[in-house]
N, C-alpha and C positions, 0 to 999 in steps of 0.2 A: 827261630834261627839264632843259634848261639853266636855271640860276638867272636869267639875263637874261630868258628867255621868261616864267618865272613872275612876275618883277617886272613885266613889261609887262602880263600878264594881270590881275594884282592891281590895277594902275592903272586897268583898265577896269571890273572888276566888284566891286572892293573885297575886303578880306580874307575876309569871310564868303562871298563868291562863288567862292572857290577852295578845294577840299577836297583835301588832300594826305595826311592821316594814313591809314595802311593800315586801321585799324579803321573809320574813317568811309567810306572807299572801298569797303569790303566790302559795304555796303548796295546798291552799284550793280553787283555782279558778275554779276547775272542779272536776268531778269524773272520772270514766273510759271512759266516753264519752268525749274525749279530743277535739272534734270538736267545742264544745261550752264552752266558758270560760268567767268569769267575776270576778274581784278581789273584795272580800268582804271588807267592811270598817273596820271590826274588827273581830277577832276570839276569842271566849271564850271557856275555857276548865274547866268546873266545876268538882268537885270530887264526888258529891252525889246529892240526890234529893233536899235537902234543898238549896244548892248553886244554883242548876238549877232554882228552883222556885224564889229565890230572884233575880237572874239575869233577869229572864223573866218578873217579876213585874216591874223592872226598865226600861226595854226596852219597855214594853207595855205602860207605862206612857209617855215615850218619843216618842211614835209613830214610832218606828223603826222596820222594818221587820226582821224576824229571819229564818234561814235555819238550821234545825237539820242535823247532819252529824255523821256517824259512822266511818268506816275506809276509805270511799271514793272509795270502790271497785265496786260500782254500775255502770251500763252501759247505763243508759237512761237519765242522767243529773239530777237525783232526788236530789242530794246534791249540785248542781251547783247554785250559786247565780245568779238571773236574775235582781234584782233591788238593787244591792249593799247590804246594810244592814249588818247584823251580822251572822256569822256562829257559831253555838253552837255545839262543838264536844264532843263526849263521851269518848275520848281516855283515860282520867284519871279515868273513872268509871269502874274499872275492878275487883271488888271484887266479889267473890262467897260468898253469904250471908248465904246459908243453903243448905245442901244436906240431903234429907229425903229418905233414901233407902227403908224404909218400905212402904211409900206412893208413891215411885218412882217419886219424883219431886225435882226440884232444884229452889232456889231463887237466882237470880244473878243481878248484875248491868248490864245495857244495853251495856256497853263497853267491856264486856267479849268476847274474840275471840271464834268463833264457835268451832274450834277443841280443844281448851283448856278445855271446859266443859267435853267432852268425855274422855280426858286424866285424868282428875281429878276423874271422876266417875267410871273409869274402875275397880278400886280395889273393888268396890261394885257390880261388874258384871252388870253395867248399862252403857248406852251411850245415847247421844242426836242424834236422827236419821237424821234430815235434814242435808244434806251435800253438800252445794254449792261448785262449783269448787274452789272458793276462800276461802274455810273454814279455811285455815291456817292463813288468815289475816282478813277476814270479821268479823264484830261484830254481836252479837245476836240482838241488838237493830236495826241495819240496816237490818238484816234478817226479823224482824217483820215489819219494815216500807215497805219493798218490797214484803212481803210474798214469800220469797226466796224458790227455789226448790233445786234440786240436783239429781244425778244419782239414789240414793236409795229412792227418793220420789215416784218412781213408786209404790212401795209397801207400804211405810210408810206415804205418803202424804206430802204436802208442809207445810211450817211453821205453818200455821193457825191451823192445827190439833194437834199441840204440845204446844200451848200457853194456859195455864190454868188461868192466871191472870197477871195483870200488875199494876204498879203505874204510872200514867200519870200526867205531869204538863200541865195545860191548858194554852192557850195563855195569859190569865191574870195573870198567876203565881200561880193559885190555884192548890190544889192536888185532883186528882180523883183516889181513891184506888179501883181497880177492882179485887183485890184478897182478900179483907177483907169483911166478917169474914171467908169466905171459898173460895178456888179456884173454878173456873168454876161455878159461882153462877147461880141460877135460874133467870128467867126474860129475859129482853132484852140482847142479846148477844153483849155487848159493846166491849168485847175483839175482837170478830170477826169483828166488825166494824173498830177497830183501826188497825188490822193487814192488811197490804197492803194499808194503807191510805197515804203513802209516805210523812209522816211528816206534813200533812196539818191540823190535828185535835189536836195535842198535842205532847209533847215529852215524850216518855216512858223512865223512868229512872231505874225502877226495873221490872224484869220479873219473873213469876213463870212458869216453863217449865216442860213438861212431859218427864220423862226418860224411856228408853226402855231396857229390859233385853238383854244382849249380847246373840246372838244365839249360841246354842251348837255346830252346825256344819255350816261351810261356805265353799262353793266351787265356785271358779272363773274360767270361761271358756272363751277362745278366739277362736271364729269361723272365719275362713279366707275364703274370697270370691274373685272371679275374676270378679264379677259384683256387682256394687252398687245397681242396681235395685233389684237383687235377695236378697241382704242383707236387703233391706227395706221390701220386701214381706215376709221374714221370720218373722219379727216382727208382722205383721198382723195375720199370721197363729198361732203364739205362743199364742197371746191373744185370738184369736177365739177358741183355744183349751182349754181355761180357765185355762191356766197355769199362775203361779204367781212367776216368779223370783223376787228378790228384786231390781234388776237393769237390764236395757236393753239399752246399749249405742252403737252408731255407729260412727266410724271414717273412713273418706274416704282416698284416696291415698295421696293427697297433705298434709292432716293433719298428716298421718303416717310418711311421709318423713320429715316433719318439726320436729315432736317429736323425731324421731330417730337421727336427726342431732343436737339435743339440749341436755342439761343436764338432761332432763326428759326421755331419751332413755329407752324404756321398753321392747325391743325385739320384737316389731311388725314387721312382714315381709314387707319390703319396696316394693316388687313387687306385693303385693296384691292391688286390687282395693278398697277393704273395709274390715274392721274387725268388728265383733259384739262382744262386751264385755258383758258377762252375769254373774250375780252373783245369786246364789241360797243359801238360808239360812233356817235353821229350825232344826228339829230333823233328825237324820241320815236317817231313812226310808223315811221321807218326801222329803229330798234332793235327795236321790237316785231315787225315783219315778219320780220327776220332770225332772231330767236330762235324765232318760230313755225315757221319753215322748218327750223331746225336740230334742234328737238326730235324730230321723227319719224325723222331720220337717226340720232340717238343711240339711240332705242328699237330701231331695226332692227338695231343692232349690240350689243344686250343691255346697254345702260347700266343699271346697277342703281339708280342714284340721281342726280338732278340738283339741285344746290344753287345758290341765287342769293345773292350777297352782299347783306346787308340794308342796309348803309350804307357810307360812305367808309372808315370804320375797318376794317370787315371786308374790304373790297376791298384796302386797303393791306396787311393781314395776309396775305392770300392771295398777293399779289405779293412780299412780303418773304420768304415761304417759298421761292418759286421763285427769286428772285434771290440768296438766301442759300444755295442748294443746294450750290454748289461748296465754300463754307466749311464747311458742315455735314458734308461728307465726311470731315473730320478725325475724326469719331466712329468711322470704320471703320478707317482706317490713317493714319499720319503724313504720307503723300505722295499726290498725286493727279496722274495723267496725263490731261489733258483733250483728247481727240481733237476735231477740228473738220473734219468732212467733209460733203459735200453729195451727196444721193441724189435721183434722180427721185421725186417725191412718190408716184407709183404703186408704188414699190418700197420704201417705208419699212419695211413689215413684214418684207420679205425681208432688208434690210440690218441691221436691228436684230437679227434672229435670227442672221445670220452673225457679227456682231460679238460677240454673246453666246457663240456656239459657239467662236470663236477664243480668247476670253479664258478660258472654262471649260476648254478642252482644255489650257491652259497653267497651270491651277491659280490663276487670277487672279480677284479679285473685281471685277465690272463692274456699273455702274449706268448708267441712261440718263435724261437730262433734256435736252430739246432743243426747238428752234424748228421744230415739226412743219410749220407752214404753209409755211415756206421750204424744207423738205426738208433743213434744216441740223442734222445730228446731232451730239450730243456724247456718245459712249460714254466713260464715265469709269472708269479703271482705278485702284483704290486699291492702294497698295504701300508698301514701306519702302525708301528709296534706300540705306540702309546695307547692304542685301543685294544684292551685285553680281549674283549669279545671277538674282535676281528682277527686277532692273532690265533685264537682258538679255531676259528673257521679255516684259516690258512693251513694250520697244522693238520686239521682233519682232511682237507683237500689233498695235501701232500701225501698223506698215508693212503688215501683212496686211489690216487694216481699210481703210486708204487704197487699197490695190490693189483690194480688192473693190468699192469705190465707183467707181473709175476704170473697171473692167471692165463695170460696169452703167450706164454713162453719166453718172456723177457727177463730182465735182470734189474737189480736195484741201482747199479751204478756203472757208468761207462768210463768215467775219468775223475770224478770228484771224490771218490772214496766213500766209506761207510761212516767213519768217525763216530759222533754221538747222534747225528741226525737220523741215520737209518738203522741204528743198532737193534732196536726192538723188532724191526722188520726182518732181521736175519733169520729168525726162527720160522718165518713163513716161507722162506726160500730154501733153507737147508734143514735137514733132519737133525735130531739130537746127536746122532752118531757123527754126522759131518762136523757139527759145531764142536763136539768133544775132540775130534781129530785136530781141528784148528787150535783149540786151547792147548792141546798136548804139544804142538809145535812151539807155541808161545812159551810154555813152561820149560821146554828144553833150552830155549835161548835166554829167557828172562824169568827164572823160577820164582822170584820174589815179586814179579810184576811191578817193577819200579818205573819202567819206561812207558810213558803215555798210558797210565792206568785208566780203566773205565771206558775204553774205546773198542769199537768194532764188534767184539765177541760178546754176546749177551751174558750177563752175570750168571744166569742159570747154568750155562755150559761150563763156565769156569768152576762153579760149585760141583757140578757133576764130575769134572776131572779130579777135583781134590778128594772126593769121597769114593771114587771108583778105582779099584786096584789096577795098576798098569801091568798087563801081561808081559812076561819075558819074551823076547823075540825068539822065534824058531830058527834053526840053521838056514832054512830056505829063505827067510826074510833078509838074511845077511849076504846072500849071494849077489 
């Protein structure tokens, strides 16, 4: 990193916006996937779109790779440097630019924390629906990069359904305004393309997001089971009955015990094999009808007790336990491998059993807490990364769990992204032609692969793209 470049970057973002000390840069050497680490050569913290664009122009001219980063709560290595280079963080871009309650939208900088937006808009009777478990810390820009989910995305959908527009800085440092002159424009869905692109296409600095009216009535239920299998089967039957709670979550016994031993204690019964956390929202008659139809399904699957949150405080406590579950796993072991796989909802029970067997056969402690309504499983393996042999068993178990989901019609990720964790598994889910098509889109937007290099697409697909001639489009392709 030449001193002249550092001087130019400091002139853009100020002394506080350039981090060069190794001890300070160490905080940016990984995201929540702590197994993979690499120290960036430099960390930049711009305050707005203009500063971001000016920094990226300087880095592009110097040929230096760049990794965008929100709060670093990701779990697949999406914000982990793999080739040194520069990390560009959005931590100082935290302004809410506009709240339009009439059109139910918000314009924000990408470093705004997810939960803060709902706190700000509550006075207008609105909130931002996607709610990752890390929503008290994760940023909206990071949510866009990963197409984040959350418990209530069963009803409201993942991040992509709530992004109306964005301002993107391209690798060359140019601006691409996808919210002007109107949000959600006609034509190519470029916003949809950018959501979930894991920072490989550009850096989103400003977002236009859809806000949702607060429901008039919300009821939270805790169904208690002595069988994890039965708890999984309940989910299949609830969905088969065409019922639509806003959230359907499952926590197994080990998760319950970890939560109840932590600061997130929510009052879950520690002798239960599993609990089902259900939330129903809407008008009073709608909520009452849904609960009335859910109750016999729970009884049919031997639910031993059904509790209903008495007030907002108890509801908040039940959800704090669920969202604090990953942190509570520190009671079991110092490190946690959080798998993120998707299974057909009719095969939840089967995949949970397979994941448990895979981990148990390798002498690993596994717990399950997951978005059951979406079929988005999170088998969590507790381990100690100081034990290299144990780490090898954890990684092997993770690969086998992903493979089992693929073989049964599932997918590699529901919300955490591919990053570097699942990169090699992409070739098992997609054909070479599929991967080459993905690489071609990447090449159209970042031909020199300067943004978040070495992520998502296996290197073989990138090599195929470079060596394979690109056919000219036919007239029909352009219609």
